[in-house]
C-alpha positions in Angstrom: 69.6 -182.0 60.3 72.5 -181.5 57.9 73.9 -178.1 57.0 72.4 -178.4 53.5 69.0 -179.4 54.9 69.1 -176.4 57.3 70.0 -174.1 54.4 67.2 -175.5 52.3 64.8 -175.0 55.2 66.0 -171.4 55.7 65.5 -170.6 52.0 62.0 -172.1 52.2 61.3 -170.1 55.4 62.4 -166.9 53.7 60.2 -167.5 50.7 57.1 -168.3 52.8 57.7 -165.2 55.0 58.1 -163.0 51.9 54.8 -164.4 50.6 53.0 -164.1 53.9 53.9 -160.4 54.4 53.7 -159.2 50.8 50.2 -160.6 50.5 49.2 -158.5 53.5 51.0 -155.4 52.3 49.5 -155.6 48.9 46.1 -155.6 50.5 47.0 -152.6 52.6 48.2 -150.8 49.5 44.9 -151.3 47.7 43.0 -150.2 50.8 45.2 -147.1 51.2 43.9 -145.6 47.9 40.4 -144.9 49.3 41.9 -143.6 52.5 44.1 -141.2 50.5 40.9 -140.0 48.7 39.2 -139.4 52.0 42.1 -137.6 53.7 42.9 -135.4 50.7 39.2 -134.5 50.3 38.5 -133.7 53.9 41.6 -131.4 54.3 40.5 -129.4 51.3 36.8 -129.2 52.1 35.1 -129.5 55.5 38.4 -129.4 57.5 40.1 -126.7 55.4 39.9 -124.1 58.2 40.0 -126.7 61.1 43.7 -126.7 61.7 44.0 -129.3 64.4 41.3 -131.6 63.0 42.9 -131.3 59.6 46.2 -132.5 61.1 44.5 -135.3 63.1 42.8 -136.7 60.0 46.2 -138.0 58.8 46.0 -140.6 61.6 43.5 -142.5 59.4 46.4 -144.1 57.7 47.5 -145.9 60.9 44.7 -148.6 60.9 45.5 -149.3 57.2 48.7 -151.1 58.2 46.7 -153.6 60.4 44.2 -154.6 57.7 46.1 -157.4 56.0 44.5 -160.3 57.8 40.9 -159.2 57.8 38.2 -161.9 57.7 36.8 -159.9 54.8 39.4 -161.3 52.4 38.3 -164.9 53.2 34.7 -164.9 54.4 33.1 -162.2 52.3 32.2 -162.9 48.6 33.3 -159.5 47.5 36.6 -159.8 49.4 37.2 -163.2 47.9 36.5 -162.0 44.4 38.7 -158.9 44.7 41.7 -160.2 46.5 42.0 -164.0 46.0 43.6 -163.5 42.6 46.4 -161.5 44.2 47.1 -164.3 46.6 47.2 -166.9 43.9 49.4 -164.9 41.6 51.9 -164.2 44.4 51.9 -167.8 45.5 52.5 -169.0 41.9 55.2 -166.4 41.2 57.3 -165.9 44.3 59.6 -163.5 42.4 56.7 -160.9 42.6 57.0 -161.0 46.4 60.8 -160.6 46.3 60.4 -157.7 43.8 58.1 -156.0 46.3 60.5 -156.6 49.1 63.3 -155.2 47.0 61.2 -152.1 46.4 60.7 -151.6 50.2 64.4 -152.1 50.7 65.3 -149.6 48.0 62.9 -147.0 49.3 64.1 -147.4 52.8 67.7 -147.2 51.7 67.0 -143.9 49.9 65.3 -142.4 53.0 68.1 -143.7 55.2 70.7 -142.2 52.9 69.0 -138.8 53.0 68.8 -138.8 56.8 72.4 -140.0 57.1 73.5 -137.2 54.8 71.7 -134.6 57.0 73.3 -136.2 60.1 76.8 -136.0 58.6 76.2 -132.3 57.7 75.6 -131.6 61.4 79.1 -132.9 62.2 80.7 -130.0 60.5 78.5 -127.4 62.2 79.5 -125.2 65.1 77.6 -125.8 68.4 76.5 -122.8 70.3 74.4 -122.2 73.3 71.8 -119.5 72.9 70.2 -118.8 76.2 69.2 -122.3 77.5 69.2 -124.0 74.1 72.1 -125.7 72.3 71.9 -125.1 68.5 73.9 -126.0 65.5 75.0 -123.0 63.4 75.4 -123.4 59.6 76.9 -120.9 57.2 74.5 -122.2 54.5 71.5 -120.0 53.8 68.8 -122.5 54.7 65.7 -122.2 56.8 65.9 -123.1 60.5 65.0 -126.7 61.1 65.1 -129.5 63.7 66.6 -132.9 63.1 66.6 -136.1 65.0 63.7 -138.1 66.3 65.1 -138.9 69.8 68.2 -136.6 70.0 66.8 -133.4 68.7 69.2 -130.9 67.1 68.1 -127.4 66.1 69.9 -125.9 63.1 70.0 -122.1 62.6 71.8 -120.3 59.8 74.5 -117.9 60.9 72.9 -115.0 58.9 69.7 -115.3 61.0 71.7 -115.1 64.2 73.3 -111.9 63.0 70.2 -110.2 61.5 67.4 -111.2 64.0 66.6 -109.4 67.2 66.5 -111.2 70.5 62.7 -111.4 70.4 62.6 -112.6 66.8 65.2 -115.3 67.5 63.3 -116.4 70.6 60.2 -116.9 68.4 62.2 -118.9 65.8 63.5 -121.2 68.6 60.1 -121.5 70.1 58.7 -122.6 66.7 61.4 -125.3 66.4 60.8 -126.5 70.0 57.1 -126.6 69.3 57.8 -129.1 66.5 59.6 -131.2 69.1 57.0 -130.8 71.8 54.1 -131.8 69.5 56.0 -134.9 68.3 56.1 -133.9 64.7 59.6 -135.4 64.1 58.2 -138.8 65.3 55.2 -138.3 63.0 57.5 -137.6 60.0 59.4 -140.9 60.8 56.1 -142.9 61.0 55.0 -141.3 57.8 58.3 -142.4 56.1 57.7 -145.9 57.4 54.2 -146.0 56.1 55.1 -144.8 52.6 58.1 -147.2 52.5 56.0 -150.3 53.4 53.2 -149.2 50.9 55.5 -147.8 48.3 53.3 -148.9 45.4 50.8 -146.2 46.3 52.3 -143.0 44.7 49.8 -140.8 46.5 51.5 -141.4 49.8 54.7 -139.9 48.4 52.7 -137.0 46.9 50.9 -136.5 50.2 54.2 -136.0 52.1 54.2 -132.3 51.1 50.6 -131.8 52.3 51.3 -133.7 55.5 54.2 -131.5 56.3 52.2 -128.4 55.4 49.5 -129.3 57.9 52.0 -130.1 60.6 53.7 -126.7 59.9 50.4 -124.9 60.1 49.7 -126.4 63.5 53.1 -125.4 64.7 52.6 -121.9 63.4 49.3 -121.5 65.2 50.7 -122.9 68.5 53.8 -120.7 68.3 51.8 -117.5 67.6 49.6 -118.2 70.6 52.4 -119.1 72.9 54.6 -116.2 71.9 51.9 -113.6 72.2 52.7 -112.3 68.8 50.0 -111.1 66.4 49.6 -113.1 63.2 50.6 -110.0 61.2 53.9 -109.7 63.1 54.6 -113.5 62.7 53.9 -113.3 58.9 56.4 -110.4 58.7 59.0 -112.5 60.4 58.6 -115.2 57.7 58.9 -112.5 55.0 62.0 -111.2 56.7 63.4 -114.7 56.6 62.8 -114.9 52.9 64.5 -111.6 52.2 67.6 -112.4 54.3 68.0 -115.9 53.0 67.5 -114.9 49.4 70.2 -112.2 49.7 72.6 -114.6 51.3 71.7 -117.2 48.7 73.0 -114.8 46.0 76.3 -114.5 47.8 76.5 -118.3 48.0 75.3 -118.7 44.4 73.1 -121.6 45.3 69.5 -122.6 45.9 68.1 -122.0 49.3 64.8 -122.2 51.0 62.3 -119.5 49.9 64.2 -119.1 46.6 62.4 -120.0 43.3 58.8 -119.8 42.2 57.7 -122.9 44.1 59.1 -121.6 47.3 57.4 -118.2 46.9 54.1 -120.0 46.2 54.6 -122.2 49.3 55.5 -119.1 51.4 52.5 -117.2 50.1 50.2 -120.1 51.0 51.7 -120.3 54.5 51.4 -116.6 55.1 47.8 -116.7 53.9 47.0 -119.4 56.4 48.7 -117.4 59.2 46.6 -114.4 58.2 43.5 -116.6 59.1 44.8 -117.3 62.6 42.3 -117.0 65.4 43.1 -117.6 69.0 42.0 -121.0 70.1 41.3 -122.7 73.4 44.0 -125.2 74.3 41.3 -127.5 75.7 39.7 -127.8 72.3 43.1 -128.6 70.7 43.7 -131.2 73.3 40.3 -132.7 72.8 40.9 -132.9 69.0 44.1 -134.8 69.6 42.5 -137.1 72.2 39.5 -137.7 69.9 41.9 -138.7 67.1 43.9 -141.1 69.4 40.7 -142.7 70.7 39.3 -143.2 67.2 42.6 -144.7 65.9 42.9 -147.0 68.9 39.3 -148.1 68.6 39.8 -148.7 64.9 42.9 -150.8 65.5 41.2 -152.9 68.2 38.1 -153.4 66.0 40.3 -154.5 63.1 42.1 -156.9 65.4 38.8 -158.4 66.5 37.7 -159.1 62.9 41.1 -160.3 61.7 42.9 -163.7 61.9 45.6 -163.9 64.5 49.3 -164.3 63.8 48.6 -168.0 63.6 45.7 -170.4 64.3 46.3 -173.6 66.3 45.3 -176.9 64.7 44.7 -179.2 67.6 44.1 -182.3 65.4 46.4 -185.3 65.5 46.8 -187.0 62.2 48.4 -190.3 61.2 49.5 -191.3 57.8 51.1 -194.4 56.4 53.7 -194.7 53.6 53.5 -197.9 51.7 55.2 -198.6 48.3 55.3 -194.9 47.6 51.7 -194.3 48.4 50.5 -192.1 51.3 47.3 -192.7 53.2 45.9 -190.3 55.8 43.9 -191.5 58.8 42.1 -188.6 60.4 40.2 -189.5 63.6 41.5 -186.8 65.8 39.2 -187.4 68.8 40.2 -191.1 68.9 43.9 -190.3 68.4 43.9 -187.7 71.1 42.9 -190.4 73.6 45.9 -192.6 72.8 48.5 -190.0 71.9 49.9 -187.1 73.8 53.1 -185.0 73.6 55.2 -182.4 75.4 58.1 -180.2 74.3 60.4 -183.2 73.5 58.5 -186.5 73.3 55.4 -188.1 71.9 53.7 -190.7 74.1 51.7 -193.4 72.5 49.4 -196.0 74.1 50.7 -199.0 72.2 47.7 -201.4 72.4 45.1 -198.8 71.6 47.2 -197.4 68.7 48.0 -200.8 67.2 44.3 -201.6 67.2 43.6 -198.3 65.5 46.2 -199.1 62.8 44.7 -202.7 62.3 41.1 -201.4 62.0 42.3 -198.8 59.4 44.5 -201.3 57.5 47.5 -199.1 57.9 50.6 -200.5 56.3 54.2 -199.5 55.8 55.9 -196.7 57.8 53.5 -194.8 60.1 54.0 -191.1 60.9 52.2 -189.1 63.6 51.5 -185.5 62.9 50.6 -183.0 65.7 51.1 -179.5 67.1 50.0 -178.0 63.8 49.1 -174.4 63.0 48.2 -172.3 60.0 49.2 -168.7 59.3 46.1 -167.8 57.2 43.3 -169.9 55.7 44.6 -171.8 52.7 48.1 -170.6 53.5 51.2 -172.4 54.7 51.4 -173.6 58.2 53.6 -175.9 60.3 53.8 -178.6 62.9 55.7 -181.6 64.1 55.8 -185.2 63.1 57.6 -188.4 64.2 58.0 -192.0 62.9 56.2 -194.6 64.9 58.2 -197.6 66.2 56.2 -200.7 65.6 58.6 -203.1 67.3 58.7 -201.5 70.7 57.8 -203.7 73.6 56.7 -200.8 75.9 53.0 -200.4 76.7 53.6 -196.6 76.7 55.9 -195.8 73.8 58.0 -192.6 74.1 59.1 -191.1 70.8 61.6 -188.2 70.4 60.5 -185.8 67.8 62.5 -183.1 65.9 65.8 -181.6 66.7 66.4 -178.1 68.1 67.1 -176.6 64.7 63.8 -177.8 63.3 61.9 -176.6 66.3 63.6 -173.2 66.1 62.6 -172.7 62.5 59.0 -173.9 63.1 58.6 -171.6 66.1 60.2 -168.7 64.2 57.7 -169.1 61.4 54.9 -169.5 63.9 55.4 -166.2 65.6 56.6 -164.1 62.7 
C-alpha cells in the first residue's frame, strides 16, 4: 500500500467513523427529549419533597447514551419511519456529520477552557492546613467550593476564615467534604460529558442548573444530619455567608456569589428547602441510591440485549469475477466453505474443487475471493478481506497471501471502533 493509498484509506475511515457515531448520537439526542420531560416533571411533582429520589432520577439519562444501536431503529415499522430518513440524510451529506462533530469539539473545548481557567486560578492561591484539611485560600469574595474530580481541592475565601467561628468553619468544610464523599464532582463531570455529546438538546444545558440544585440539596441535608445542627441554624449560616460576601464584594467592586437578584432568589429557594429538612434514616438514603444503581444497570443491560453489537460477523465466503470491466458475483457460501479456508495471513484453496466450481459457474477473467466480512449496522458500511486467485498454480492446495499489515490494521480498527 502506497502512502497515498494509506492516506485515502484513512480519510475514508474517518468519514465512515464520523457517520457511524453521529447517526447513533442523533438518535440519542432525539430520545433524550422525552427523558428530559420525564425528569423535569418528576422533580417538580411527585419527587418534589423526596430529596434523595429526586437526585437519583437524573440517572435516567445514563441509559440514553447506549440507545444508538437499538433493534427498534431497523426492525420496528415506527422506528424505521421515524429514524431512517436521518440515516439517509447523513449518509448522503457527510458534512452534516462533521458539523455535529465540530459542535461536540467546540462544546468540549469551552468546558475544558473553563475548567482549565479554574485550575490556573488555584495556582495563585495560598495553601493552608485547617485542622486535618488542606485548603486553598482566595482573597476573592466567592462562595466556598470544591474543585477537581480526582485531586480534590477545597477553596475558602479569606474573609470567611476571619469571620467564621470554629464550629461554623467546621460545618463549611464538612459540607464541601460531603460533596466529595457523595461523588458529586464525578457526577458533574459525567453530566458535562452527556451534554457535550448530545449538545443539540438545549434542555440538557438548561437542566445543569437544576441538576446542581438537587445535588446541593442532598449535600445540605446530609451535612445538617452529620453536623447535628438544626435546619434553622444551618440556614442562618447561609444568610451569614451572603452578608459577609456581599460586604466584601462592595470592597472589591465586583460580582460575587449571593450578589444580585438571581443569587438572592437562588438563596431563598435553598433556604426554603433547608427549612423543610426532616431527619432521615441513612438506610433509606442508601436504599434509594442502590435502587437507582440497580435500575440503571438493568436498563443498560436490557438495552444491550436488544441492540446490535459493535459489529456483526458475516461468515459467508464470496467469489466474484472481473471480465472486460464487468463484475459477476458467485454466492454459494456453503460450497465455498468446503474448499476455502483462511487464517491470519493466508487463504487456502482446494484447487481441483475450486476450479470445478468456477467452470460450473462460467467464471471468467480475474477471480477474487472475499471472506472474513463484518457489518457495523444493518445497511451500513462493513469490512472484510479479499485476495486474487492464482489460476496457474500447480499446487493441489493453493496458499494465497492476503492483505498487508496496514490494511489489516485499518480494517480491525474500524471493526472494533
